N, CA, C and O of each residue as an XYZ file, in Angstrom:
856
protein
N       0.846     -1.183      0.000
C       0.000      0.000      0.000
C       0.882      1.234      0.000
O       2.096      1.149      0.186
N       0.272      2.351     -0.205
C       0.983      3.628     -0.221
C       0.198      4.599      0.641
O      -0.996      4.802      0.421
N       0.861      5.203      1.626
C       0.148      6.063      2.569
C       0.237      7.538      2.217
O      -0.520      8.348      2.753
N       1.143      7.896      1.332
C       1.293      9.312      0.950
C       1.647      9.401     -0.529
O       2.649     10.004     -0.915
N       0.807      8.790     -1.333
C       1.075      8.796     -2.768
C       1.047     10.205     -3.340
O       0.230     11.031     -2.933
N       1.937     10.476     -4.280
C       1.941     11.798     -4.892
C       2.329     11.687     -6.352
O       2.992     10.741     -6.777
N       1.893     12.686     -7.105
C       2.220     12.752     -8.515
C       3.140     13.921     -8.782
O       3.826     14.404     -7.881
N       3.155     14.375    -10.022
C       3.991     15.509    -10.374
C       3.491     16.775     -9.683
O       2.304     16.926     -9.396
N       4.446     17.686     -9.424
C       4.134     18.987     -8.829
C       3.419     18.855     -7.487
O       2.624     19.716     -7.111
N       3.712     17.753     -6.758
C       3.173     17.576     -5.427
C       1.717     17.187     -5.354
O       1.124     17.191     -4.275
N       1.128     16.849     -6.501
C      -0.287     16.463     -6.475
C      -0.473     15.148     -5.726
O       0.418     14.300     -5.685
N      -1.663     15.005     -5.132
C      -1.979     13.763     -4.430
C      -2.265     12.662     -5.445
O      -2.875     12.897     -6.488
N      -1.806     11.444     -5.112
C      -2.124     10.284     -5.941
C      -2.901      9.303     -5.079
O      -2.399      8.850     -4.051
N      -4.113      8.971     -5.484
C      -4.972      8.074     -4.716
C      -4.493      6.644     -4.910
O      -4.545      6.114     -6.019
N      -4.024      6.016     -3.832
C      -3.439      4.677     -3.927
C      -3.983      3.789     -2.818
O      -3.263      3.438     -1.883
N      -5.242      3.432     -2.924
C      -5.888      2.618     -1.903
C      -5.242      1.237     -1.796
O      -4.840      0.649     -2.800
N      -5.151      0.737     -0.585
C      -4.530     -0.564     -0.346
C      -5.232     -1.655     -1.151
O      -6.457     -1.765     -1.121
N      -4.450     -2.457     -1.867
C      -4.981     -3.590     -2.606
C      -5.642     -3.265     -3.923
O      -6.065     -4.172     -4.639
N      -5.743     -1.974     -4.267
C      -6.502     -1.591     -5.465
C      -5.661     -1.526     -6.736
O      -6.201     -1.428     -7.838
N      -4.356     -1.580     -6.584
C      -3.506     -1.480     -7.768
C      -2.073     -1.805     -7.432
O      -1.766     -2.292     -6.344
N      -1.201     -1.532     -8.378
C       0.233     -1.714     -8.158
C       0.856     -0.342     -7.983
O       0.794      0.503     -8.876
N       1.463     -0.128     -6.808
C       2.177      1.120     -6.531
C       3.629      0.725     -6.275
O       3.974      0.278     -5.181
N       4.466      0.891     -7.275
C       5.824      0.355     -7.178
C       6.867      1.399     -7.551
O       6.598      2.333     -8.307
N       8.060      1.215     -7.003
C       9.196      2.066     -7.345
C      10.347      1.177     -7.794
O      10.653      0.162     -7.168
N      10.968      1.574     -8.874
C      12.107      0.837     -9.420
C      13.341      1.718     -9.273
O      13.365      2.842     -9.776
N      14.356      1.220     -8.593
C      15.599      1.969     -8.418
C      16.603      1.549     -9.482
O      16.962      0.376     -9.583
N      17.050      2.513    -10.271
C      18.070      2.270    -11.287
C      19.363      2.959    -10.873
O      19.344      4.070    -10.343
N      20.483      2.293    -11.119
C      21.795      2.897    -10.919
C      22.554      2.810    -12.241
O      23.382      1.918    -12.424
N      22.276      3.733    -13.161
C      22.915      3.676    -14.479
C      24.434      3.803    -14.349
O      24.938      4.550    -13.511
N      25.150      3.060    -15.194
C      26.604      3.087    -15.112
C      27.202      4.304    -15.800
O      28.182      4.876    -15.323
N      26.618      4.692    -16.908
C      27.216      5.818    -17.654
C      26.158      6.553    -18.475
O      26.380      6.844    -19.650
N      25.017      6.852    -17.871
C      23.936      7.503    -18.599
C      24.018      9.017    -18.407
O      24.001      9.520    -17.284
N      24.105      9.722    -19.518
C      24.157     11.170    -19.494
C      22.876     11.726    -18.880
O      21.787     11.217    -19.144
N      23.004     12.769    -18.064
C      21.830     13.328    -17.400
C      20.795     13.834    -18.391
O      19.614     13.922    -18.057
N      21.222     14.172    -19.619
C      20.271     14.643    -20.631
C      19.297     13.549    -21.037
O      18.218     13.837    -21.555
N      19.673     12.289    -20.802
C      18.771     11.184    -21.121
C      17.693     10.990    -20.071
O      16.770     10.197    -20.256
N      17.814     11.723    -18.959
C      16.820     11.564    -17.902
C      15.412     11.850    -18.362
O      14.457     11.266    -17.849
N      15.269     12.758    -19.340
C      13.946     13.078    -19.852
C      13.291     11.945    -20.614
O      12.086     11.973    -20.862
N      14.088     10.936    -20.992
C      13.536      9.790    -21.709
C      12.990      8.722    -20.768
O      12.194      7.879    -21.183
N      13.408      8.750    -19.512
C      13.003      7.680    -18.601
C      11.502      7.620    -18.338
O      10.950      6.520    -18.308
N      10.802      8.765    -18.143
C       9.339      8.661    -18.016
C       8.694      8.075    -19.268
O       7.703      7.351    -19.183
N       9.266      8.394    -20.434
C       8.738      7.853    -21.683
C       8.948      6.349    -21.732
O       8.074      5.609    -22.182
N      10.124      5.892    -21.264
C      10.414      4.458    -21.263
C       9.460      3.717    -20.340
O       8.951      2.653    -20.693
N       9.217      4.277    -19.154
C       8.300      3.624    -18.217
C       6.885      3.588    -18.787
O       6.187      2.581    -18.668
N       6.463      4.693    -19.407
C       5.144      4.720    -20.020
C       5.004      3.697    -21.130
O       3.985      3.016    -21.245
N       6.050      3.599    -21.950
C       6.023      2.622    -23.041
C       5.939      1.203    -22.488
O       5.230      0.359    -23.036
N       6.665      0.943    -21.401
C       6.634     -0.379    -20.783
C       5.231     -0.730    -20.303
O       4.739     -1.831    -20.552
N       4.594      0.207    -19.617
C       3.229     -0.036    -19.116
C       2.270     -0.247    -20.283
O       1.447     -1.162    -20.254
N       2.373      0.593    -21.306
C       1.481      0.476    -22.465
C       1.654     -0.870    -23.158
O       0.670     -1.497    -23.550
N       2.899     -1.319    -23.310
C       3.134     -2.623    -23.940
C       2.470     -3.738    -23.138
O       1.841     -4.631    -23.705
N       2.614     -3.679    -21.817
C       2.007     -4.721    -20.980
C       0.486     -4.689    -21.096
O      -0.141     -5.735    -21.263
N      -0.111     -3.508    -21.010
C      -1.569     -3.407    -21.058
C      -2.117     -3.816    -22.413
O      -3.154     -4.474    -22.492
N      -1.434     -3.433    -23.473
C      -1.904     -3.814    -24.803
C      -1.812     -5.320    -25.006
O      -2.605     -5.902    -25.745
N      -0.838     -5.950    -24.343
C      -0.753     -7.411    -24.376
C      -1.933     -8.080    -23.686
O      -2.244     -9.241    -23.953
N      -2.590     -7.332    -22.791
C      -3.794     -7.831    -22.104
C      -5.072     -7.475    -22.865
O      -6.174     -7.820    -22.437
N      -4.917     -6.787    -23.990
C      -6.084     -6.389    -24.772
C      -6.642     -5.035    -24.390
O      -7.724     -4.663    -24.842
N      -5.916     -4.283    -23.558
C      -6.359     -2.951    -23.140
C      -5.729     -1.927    -24.094
O      -4.506     -1.901    -24.233
N      -6.536     -1.084    -24.755
C      -6.017     -0.159    -25.781
C      -5.311      1.057    -25.180
O      -5.780      2.187    -25.316
N      -4.191      0.815    -24.522
C      -3.470      1.886    -23.829
C      -2.747      2.802    -24.809
O      -2.184      2.346    -25.804
N      -2.770      4.094    -24.516
C      -2.043      5.097    -25.286
C      -1.251      5.977    -24.325
O      -1.501      5.986    -23.120
N      -0.288      6.719    -24.881
C       0.628      7.503    -24.058
C       0.376      8.992    -24.210
O       0.245      9.506    -25.321
N       0.310      9.678    -23.077
C       0.196     11.123    -23.066
C       1.467     11.681    -22.430
O       1.712     11.508    -21.236
N       2.267     12.352    -23.253
C       3.543     12.906    -22.773
C       3.320     13.829    -21.585
O       2.335     14.567    -21.575
N       4.201     13.817    -20.576
C       5.374     12.947    -20.526
C       5.186     11.689    -19.699
O       6.016     10.782    -19.775
N       4.108     11.603    -18.900
C       4.118     10.525    -17.890
C       2.773      9.885    -17.602
O       2.594      9.308    -16.529
N       1.824      9.966    -18.522
C       0.521      9.359    -18.285
C       0.240      8.248    -19.294
O       0.618      8.338    -20.462
N      -0.431      7.199    -18.817
C      -0.942      6.149    -19.689
C      -2.460      6.236    -19.647
O      -3.065      6.192    -18.576
N      -3.068      6.359    -20.817
C      -4.516      6.536    -20.916
C      -5.178      5.323    -21.550
O      -4.560      4.574    -22.307
N      -6.434      5.153    -21.224
C      -7.257      4.134    -21.872
C      -8.626      4.743    -22.122
O      -9.316      5.151    -21.189
N      -9.012      4.799    -23.388
C     -10.272      5.425    -23.767
C     -10.395      6.839    -23.196
O     -11.462      7.258    -22.748
N      -9.285      7.553    -23.226
C      -9.267      8.940    -22.812
C      -9.150      9.183    -21.315
O      -9.130     10.333    -20.876
N      -9.072      8.122    -20.529
C      -8.969      8.281    -19.078
C      -7.656      7.709    -18.570
O      -7.109      6.766    -19.143
N      -7.159      8.291    -17.487
C      -5.857      7.909    -16.947
C      -5.957      6.593    -16.181
O      -6.764      6.445    -15.263
N      -5.115      5.642    -16.585
C      -5.094      4.348    -15.912
C      -3.798      4.142    -15.145
O      -3.715      3.290    -14.262
N      -2.780      4.936    -15.493
C      -1.484      4.796    -14.843
C      -0.746      6.125    -14.843
O      -0.760      6.863    -15.828
N      -0.103      6.414    -13.722
C       0.738      7.599    -13.619
C       2.172      7.198    -13.335
O       2.421      6.166    -12.712
N       3.119      8.014    -13.791
C       4.540      7.715    -13.642
C       5.247      8.955    -13.111
O       4.968     10.074    -13.542
N       6.160      8.745    -12.176
C       6.938      9.855    -11.635
C       8.388      9.403    -11.508
O       8.685      8.439    -10.804
N       9.293     10.108    -12.197
C      10.719      9.790    -12.138
C      11.463     10.887    -11.401
O      11.255     12.073    -11.658
N      12.334     10.485    -10.482
C      13.175     11.428     -9.763
C      14.598     10.892     -9.764
O      14.820      9.688     -9.640
N      15.562     11.800     -9.907
C      16.941     11.348    -10.079
C      17.917     12.185     -9.269
O      17.616     13.302     -8.848
N      19.092     11.610     -9.066
C      20.227     12.292     -8.462
C      21.359     12.241     -9.476
O      21.665     11.176    -10.012
N      21.978     13.376     -9.740
C      23.048     13.425    -10.724
C      24.389     13.685    -10.053
O      24.468     14.317     -9.000
N      25.433     13.185    -10.686
C      26.808     13.479    -10.300
C      27.487     14.074    -11.520
O      27.760     13.373    -12.494
N      27.755     15.365    -11.462
C      28.283     16.018    -12.654
C      27.250     15.981    -13.758
O      26.120     16.432    -13.571
N      27.627     15.448    -14.906
C      26.710     15.372    -16.050
C      26.118     13.978    -16.220
O      25.554     13.670    -17.270
N      26.242     13.126    -15.191
C      25.743     11.761    -15.303
C      24.684     11.471    -14.241
O      24.699     12.029    -13.144
N      23.766     10.579    -14.611
C      22.742     10.138    -13.669
C      23.359      9.133    -12.711
O      23.898      8.114    -13.141
N      23.283      9.411    -11.419
C      23.833      8.509    -10.422
C      22.817      7.441    -10.038
O      23.135      6.253     -9.980
N      21.585      7.887     -9.777
C      20.511      6.935     -9.491
C      19.171      7.576     -9.829
O      18.999      8.793     -9.767
N      18.242      6.719    -10.185
C      16.918      7.169    -10.618
C      15.861      6.284     -9.976
O      16.002      5.062     -9.945
N      14.809      6.898     -9.467
C      13.660      6.138     -8.976
C      12.508      6.353     -9.949
O      12.076      7.482    -10.180
N      12.023      5.263    -10.512
C      10.860      5.308    -11.395
C       9.650      4.826    -10.599
O       9.563      3.651    -10.242
N       8.728      5.730    -10.326
C       7.509      5.363     -9.615
C       6.382      5.099    -10.604
O       6.134      5.896    -11.508
N       5.707      3.973    -10.422
C       4.603      3.578    -11.303
C       3.372      3.299    -10.459
O       3.431      2.514     -9.512
N       2.259      3.935    -10.794
C       0.993      3.670    -10.114
C      -0.041      3.226    -11.122
O      -0.511      4.028    -11.929
N      -0.400      1.956    -11.085
C      -1.351      1.378    -12.042
C      -2.652      1.015    -11.337
O      -2.655      0.205    -10.411
N      -3.754      1.611    -11.774
C      -5.070      1.278    -11.229
C      -5.518     -0.079    -11.763
O      -5.528     -0.307    -12.972
N      -5.889     -0.981    -10.846
C      -6.270     -2.326    -11.272
C      -7.714     -2.684    -10.941
O      -8.478     -3.056    -11.831
N      -8.096     -2.575     -9.668
C      -9.359     -3.174     -9.240
C     -10.454     -2.175     -8.872
O     -11.539     -2.589     -8.464
N     -10.203     -0.887     -9.004
C     -11.204      0.100     -8.604
C     -12.439      0.048     -9.503
O     -12.350     -0.212    -10.702
N     -13.585      0.303     -8.887
C     -14.808      0.616     -9.615
C     -14.916      2.140     -9.650
O     -14.224      2.825     -8.897
N     -15.763      2.669    -10.503
C     -15.851      4.122    -10.672
C     -16.122      4.840     -9.355
O     -15.586      5.923     -9.121
N     -16.948      4.249     -8.493
C     -17.311      4.899     -7.230
C     -16.104      5.125     -6.325
O     -16.117      6.026     -5.486
N     -15.063      4.314     -6.490
C     -13.892      4.438     -5.630
C     -13.114      5.719     -5.887
O     -12.374      6.181     -5.018
N     -13.273      6.293     -7.064
C     -12.513      7.491     -7.423
C     -13.175      8.777     -6.940
O     -12.516      9.812     -6.840
N     -14.462      8.722     -6.642
C     -15.171      9.954     -6.302
C     -15.654     10.640     -7.568
O     -15.218     10.304     -8.669
N     -16.542     11.589     -7.412
C     -17.210     12.221     -8.555
C     -16.240     12.901     -9.508
O     -16.393     12.790    -10.725
N     -15.238     13.606     -8.974
C     -14.327     14.354     -9.836
C     -13.372     13.448    -10.590
O     -13.238     13.554    -11.809
N     -12.701     12.547     -9.858
C     -11.729     11.671    -10.508
C     -12.389     10.664    -11.445
O     -11.773     10.234    -12.420
N     -13.616     10.289    -11.167
C     -14.301      9.295    -12.002
C     -14.438      9.759    -13.451
O     -14.597      8.939    -14.355
N     -14.376     11.056    -13.668
C     -14.497     11.584    -15.029
C     -13.190     11.449    -15.808
O     -13.190     11.499    -17.038
N     -12.074     11.278    -15.091
C     -10.785     11.277    -15.779
C      -9.927     10.046    -15.487
O      -8.853      9.891    -16.069
N     -10.392      9.167    -14.590
C      -9.599      7.997    -14.205
C     -10.322      6.710    -14.555
O     -11.548      6.672    -14.660
N      -9.534      5.653    -14.735
C     -10.104      4.344    -15.010
C      -9.191      3.283    -14.405
O      -8.136      3.598    -13.855
N      -9.604      2.033    -14.512
C      -8.814      0.921    -13.983
C      -8.927     -0.263    -14.936
O      -9.758     -0.262    -15.844
N      -8.085     -1.272    -14.724
C      -8.172     -2.472    -15.553
C      -9.547     -3.126    -15.402
O     -10.130     -3.592    -16.382
N     -10.053     -3.158    -14.190
C     -11.359     -3.780    -13.947
C     -12.470     -3.040    -14.679
O     -13.381     -3.669    -15.218
N     -12.406     -1.717    -14.706
C     -13.429     -0.932    -15.386
C     -13.356     -1.126    -16.901
O     -14.378     -1.083    -17.586
N     -12.159     -1.336    -17.414
C     -12.010     -1.524    -18.851
C     -12.397     -2.929    -19.286
O     -12.939     -3.120    -20.375
N     -12.118     -3.916    -18.434
C     -12.457     -5.300    -18.745
C     -12.580     -6.067    -17.434
O     -11.565     -6.393    -16.819
N     -13.813     -6.366    -16.992
C     -14.018     -7.038    -15.706
C     -13.236     -8.336    -15.559
O     -12.900     -8.727    -14.441
N     -12.938     -9.013    -16.675
C     -12.195    -10.266    -16.594
C     -10.776    -10.062    -16.079
O     -10.159    -10.990    -15.555
N     -10.260     -8.844    -16.230
C      -8.898     -8.573    -15.774
C      -8.809     -8.452    -14.259
O      -7.716     -8.317    -13.710
N      -9.949     -8.498    -13.582
C      -9.950     -8.495    -12.121
C      -9.364     -9.798    -11.573
O      -9.100     -9.910    -10.376
N      -9.163    -10.783    -12.458
C      -8.563    -12.046    -12.039
C      -7.044    -11.955    -11.928
O      -6.410    -12.853    -11.375
N      -6.461    -10.894    -12.441
C      -5.015    -10.732    -12.366
C      -4.573    -10.552    -10.914
O      -5.343    -10.085    -10.075
N      -3.335    -10.924    -10.629
C      -2.779    -10.661     -9.305
C      -1.819     -9.477     -9.384
O      -1.231     -9.202    -10.430
N      -1.675     -8.796     -8.275
C      -0.755     -7.655     -8.250
C       0.696     -8.111     -8.350
O       1.521     -7.410     -8.936
N       1.021     -9.274     -7.790
C       2.391     -9.793     -7.888
C       2.782    -10.027     -9.344
O       3.850     -9.606     -9.790
N       1.907    -10.699    -10.071
C       2.182    -10.971    -11.491
C       2.330     -9.668    -12.271
O       3.209     -9.535    -13.121
N       1.468     -8.725    -11.972
C       1.482     -7.455    -12.699
C       2.753     -6.667    -12.384
O       3.372     -6.109    -13.290
N       3.144     -6.615    -11.119
C       4.366     -5.910    -10.742
C       5.583     -6.538    -11.412
O       6.467     -5.827    -11.892
N       5.630     -7.849    -11.446
C       6.755     -8.539    -12.090
C       6.811     -8.211    -13.578
O       7.883     -7.970    -14.132
N       5.641     -8.206    -14.218
C       5.587     -7.899    -15.648
C       6.015     -6.468    -15.927
O       6.728     -6.211    -16.898
N       5.584     -5.524    -15.076
C       5.951     -4.125    -15.269
C       7.440     -3.914    -15.058
O       8.059     -3.125    -15.773
N       8.023     -4.604    -14.091
C       9.466     -4.511    -13.871
C      10.220     -5.013    -15.099
O      11.147     -4.359    -15.578
N       9.818     -6.175    -15.603
C      10.480     -6.744    -16.774
C      10.360     -5.831    -17.989
O      11.344     -5.584    -18.686
N       9.154     -5.333    -18.238
C       8.937     -4.464    -19.404
C       9.700     -3.146    -19.270
O      10.208     -2.614    -20.257
N       9.777     -2.622    -18.039
C      10.499     -1.364    -17.838
C      11.982     -1.534    -18.120
O      12.592     -0.681    -18.766
N      12.564     -2.614    -17.648
C      13.987     -2.847    -17.901
C      14.250     -3.033    -19.401
O      15.274     -2.578    -19.912
N      13.338     -3.696    -20.100
C      13.473     -3.837    -21.558
C      13.423     -2.474    -22.234
O      14.225     -2.180    -23.120
N      12.473     -1.645    -21.808
C      12.301     -0.337    -22.442
C      13.501      0.565    -22.176
O      13.940      1.291    -23.069
N      14.035      0.527    -20.958
C      15.198      1.353    -20.625
C      16.411      0.900    -21.435
O      17.196      1.727    -21.897
N      16.563     -0.413    -21.605
C      17.669     -0.929    -22.425
C      17.513     -0.479    -23.870
O      18.485     -0.051    -24.494
N      16.296     -0.571    -24.409
C      16.051     -0.135    -25.789
C      16.285      1.363    -25.933
O      16.827      1.813    -26.942
N      15.886      2.128    -24.942
C      16.109      3.570    -24.955
C      17.590      3.888    -25.053
O      17.982      4.849    -25.715
N      18.414      3.083    -24.394
C      19.854      3.331    -24.326
C      20.599      2.807    -25.551
O      21.584      3.407    -25.981
N      20.132      1.681    -26.118
C      20.894      1.032    -27.194
C      20.231      1.119    -28.563
O      20.908      0.972    -29.581
N      18.927      1.352    -28.609
C      18.200      1.435    -29.884
C      17.245      2.623    -29.822
O      16.027      2.460    -29.881
N      17.812      3.808    -29.704
C      16.998      4.988    -29.433
C      15.985      5.261    -30.534
O      14.848      5.624    -30.232
N      16.355      5.101    -31.798
C      15.417      5.382    -32.880
C      14.223      4.436    -32.844
O      13.086      4.853    -33.061
N      14.487      3.166    -32.570
C      13.398      2.196    -32.434
C      12.516      2.565    -31.257
O      11.290      2.509    -31.342
N      13.150      2.942    -30.161
C      12.426      3.356    -28.964
C      11.505      4.545    -29.253
O      10.326      4.522    -28.900
N      12.048      5.585    -29.899
C      11.252      6.777    -30.188
C      10.131      6.472    -31.177
O       9.042      7.038    -31.083
N      10.403      5.574    -32.126
C       9.369      5.187    -33.087
C       8.215      4.492    -32.373
O       7.050      4.789    -32.637
N       8.536      3.572    -31.476
C       7.486      2.857    -30.749
C       6.691      3.811    -29.856
O       5.471      3.692    -29.741
N       7.390      4.754    -29.229
C       6.681      5.713    -28.385
C       5.755      6.584    -29.238
O       4.607      6.834    -28.873
N       6.269      7.031    -30.359
C       5.470      7.878    -31.246
C       4.210      7.145    -31.720
O       3.136      7.742    -31.800
N       4.341      5.868    -32.029
C       3.206      5.092    -32.533
C       2.093      4.967    -31.500
O       0.926      4.822    -31.863
N       2.441      5.021    -30.219
C       1.433      4.884    -29.169
C       1.035      6.221    -28.543
O       0.233      6.255    -27.610
N       1.593      7.319    -29.053
C       1.255      8.628    -28.512
C      -0.145      9.049    -28.953
O      -0.530      8.860    -30.107
N      -0.897      9.622    -28.016
C      -2.232     10.127    -28.352
C      -2.180     11.602    -28.731
O      -3.221     12.224    -28.946
N      -0.964     12.173    -28.815
C      -0.824     13.608    -29.050
C      -0.360     13.972    -30.454
O      -0.594     15.094    -30.904
N       0.291     13.052    -31.152
C       0.860     13.373    -32.460
C      -0.212     13.941    -33.394
O      -1.271     13.343    -33.582
N       0.088     15.113    -33.976
C      -0.828     15.730    -34.934
C      -1.961     16.511    -34.315
O      -2.766     17.103    -35.034
N      -2.046     16.528    -32.991
C      -3.134     17.244    -32.327
C      -2.676     18.622    -31.880
O      -1.501     18.836    -31.581
N      -3.615     19.546    -31.840
C      -3.333     20.874    -31.308
C      -3.550     20.847    -29.801
O      -4.615     20.457    -29.324
N      -2.529     21.265    -29.057
C      -2.589     21.182    -27.598
C      -2.159     22.503    -26.972
O      -1.569     23.361    -27.629
N      -2.465     22.644    -25.697
C      -1.932     23.732    -24.902
C      -0.989     23.140    -23.878
O      -1.290     22.103    -23.288
N       0.153     23.784    -23.654
C       1.135     23.290    -22.696
C       1.471     24.407    -21.716
O       1.878     25.497    -22.115
N       1.294     24.120    -20.423
C       1.712     25.065    -19.394
C       3.148     24.741    -19.030
O       3.459     23.621    -18.623
N       4.028     25.734    -19.178
C       5.428     25.525    -18.846
C       5.937     26.707    -18.021
O       5.363     27.796    -18.038
N       7.028     26.459    -17.299
C       7.685     27.520    -16.540
C       9.011     27.800    -17.227
O       9.938     26.998    -17.109
N       9.130     28.920    -17.946
C      10.364     29.221    -18.662
C      11.557     29.315    -17.720
O      11.433     29.804    -16.597
N      12.727     28.838    -18.189
C      13.937     28.869    -17.375
C      14.279     30.304    -16.976
O      14.280     31.211    -17.809
N      14.569     30.492    -15.689
C      15.006     31.789    -15.209
C      13.903     32.814    -15.049
O      14.181     33.983    -14.783
N      12.638     32.392    -15.207
C      11.537     33.338    -15.103
C      10.540     32.865    -14.055
O      10.533     31.696    -13.670
N       9.711     33.773    -13.606
C       8.670     33.424    -12.650
C       7.332     33.300    -13.362
O       7.061     34.003    -14.335
N       6.502     32.393    -12.859
C       5.168     32.254    -13.429
C       5.139     31.296    -14.608
O       6.134     31.118    -15.311
N       3.990     30.688    -14.807
C       3.822     29.736    -15.898
C       3.410     30.447    -17.177
O       2.821     31.528    -17.152
N       3.733     29.818    -18.284
C       3.395     30.341    -19.601
C       2.652     29.264    -20.376
O       3.057     28.102    -20.369
N       1.575     29.640    -21.041
C       0.832     28.687    -21.850
C       1.271     28.813    -23.306
O       1.275     29.901    -23.882
N       1.639     27.678    -23.881
C       2.076     27.628    -25.275
C       1.110     26.728    -26.029
O       0.759     25.650    -25.548
N       0.681     27.163    -27.201
C      -0.226     26.354    -28.011
C       0.430     26.000    -29.337
O       1.194     26.787    -29.896
N       0.122     24.808    -29.830
C       0.656     24.407    -31.118
C       0.300     22.963    -31.445
O      -0.394     22.291    -30.683
N       0.783     22.503    -32.583
C       0.545     21.130    -33.032
C       1.731     20.261    -32.650
O       2.883     20.645    -32.853
N       1.446     19.095    -32.098
C       2.505     18.177    -31.682
C       3.087     17.477    -32.907
O       2.382     16.794    -33.650
N       4.401     17.666    -33.095
C       5.099     17.058    -34.229
C       5.790     15.754    -33.840
O       5.905     14.839    -34.655
N       6.243     15.677    -32.606
C       6.954     14.472    -32.187
C       7.748     14.721    -30.932
O       7.395     15.569    -30.113
N       8.845     13.962    -30.783
C       9.648     14.003    -29.570
C      11.127     13.991    -29.933
O      11.539     13.307    -30.870
N      11.916     14.744    -29.192
C      13.341     14.840    -29.479
C      14.091     13.634    -28.910
O      13.520     12.802    -28.206
N      15.376     13.563    -29.231
C      16.205     12.484    -28.716
C      16.416     12.538    -27.226
O      16.908     11.576    -26.636
N      16.049     13.660    -26.594
C      16.129     13.777    -25.131
C      14.750     13.701    -24.484
O      14.616     13.930    -23.282
N      13.722     13.382    -25.274
C      12.384     13.210    -24.709
C      11.551     14.464    -24.654
O      10.466     14.456    -24.073
N      12.032     15.555    -25.249
C      11.257     16.800    -25.245
C      10.115     16.723    -26.250
O      10.203     16.014    -27.253
N       9.044     17.460    -25.971
C       7.902     17.561    -26.875
C       8.228     18.594    -27.953
O       8.616     19.718    -27.635
N       8.075     18.223    -29.218
C       8.325     19.148    -30.322
C       6.985     19.704    -30.775
O       6.093     18.965    -31.190
N       6.864     21.021    -30.685
C       5.597     21.693    -30.929
C       5.749     22.711    -32.050
O       6.684     23.512    -32.046
N       4.829     22.680    -33.008
C       4.786     23.699    -34.066
C       3.860     24.807    -33.609
O       2.651     24.602    -33.500
N       4.421     25.991    -33.338
C       3.636     27.113    -32.854
C       3.601     28.209    -33.909
O       4.250     28.109    -34.950
N       2.836     29.252    -33.627
C       2.750     30.384    -34.549
C       4.102     31.081    -34.709
O       4.340     31.778    -35.695
N       4.984     30.882    -33.723
C       6.306     31.513    -33.764
C       7.393     30.561    -34.254
O       8.577     30.898    -34.224
N       6.992     29.374    -34.705
C       7.956     28.391    -35.173
C       7.983     27.167    -34.280
O       7.265     27.100    -33.283
N       8.814     26.200    -34.640
C       8.911     24.971    -33.872
C       9.718     25.187    -32.594
O      10.755     25.851    -32.611
N       9.238     24.624    -31.488
C       9.957     24.705    -30.220
C       9.982     23.326    -29.577
O       9.180     22.453    -29.908
N      10.928     23.147    -28.645
C      11.018     21.914    -27.879
C      10.763     22.229    -26.412
O      11.337     23.167    -25.859
N       9.905     21.444    -25.791
C       9.548     21.628    -24.385
C      10.030     20.421    -23.592
O       9.596     19.296    -23.838
N      10.922     20.656    -22.646
C      11.458     19.552    -21.850
C      10.461     19.089    -20.794
O      10.518     17.943    -20.347
N       9.545     19.974    -20.392
C       8.540     19.593    -19.383
C       7.322     20.480    -19.554
O       7.381     21.512    -20.223
N       6.232     20.077    -18.951
C       5.012     20.868    -19.031
C       3.776     20.030    -18.826
O       3.838     18.801    -18.793
N       2.644     20.711    -18.687
C       1.360     20.050    -18.508
C       0.550     20.216    -19.787
O       0.274     21.342    -20.202
N       0.171     19.124    -20.406
C      -0.495     19.159    -21.697
C      -1.999     19.021    -21.534
O      -2.482     18.150    -20.811
N      -2.747     19.907    -22.229
C      -4.202     19.756    -22.307
C      -4.608     19.866    -23.767
O      -5.793     19.769    -24.087
């Protein structure tokens, strides 16, 4: 169970005991450049999506760290790292996958934007959390290896499962060295080799290393 689950920007993450898999994976990369850190949430998302699609769940990816099913969030990912110089010393990949909740468990507000494996397919309620955690660990390690050794293949697979490519979106970002958030609008073209979102805006193409997409 998780007693103080949280998401990005300090948001609360609802993680009821027994209702899903709430896991953290500790990585100690040997020689990974810190610039690759932006790819790790994408790798974890791709791993979760691959596992869910293998179960028949039509999972898609919303940059940078959400896994969606039929437009609702089924899994959240949070990566935090410690760097030494220009290299990643250690990284914690947090994965929260909703498994057994019914809509009522989320409350009125979250029920509009959240889902679970059980809600998508009642037969998946037969899965165990142990099996699911093991599968997610295996898939994550595969995705991280592919990210490191076959980056073009990795980015292609991520792009194919992205729900944002070709769509017009708004992104809230905090510009470096400035105070306050800025909203940027444009069409999503793809993702850079460092995991940034490539956006075509009225002022030209830009890359966003982080932000909230709507």
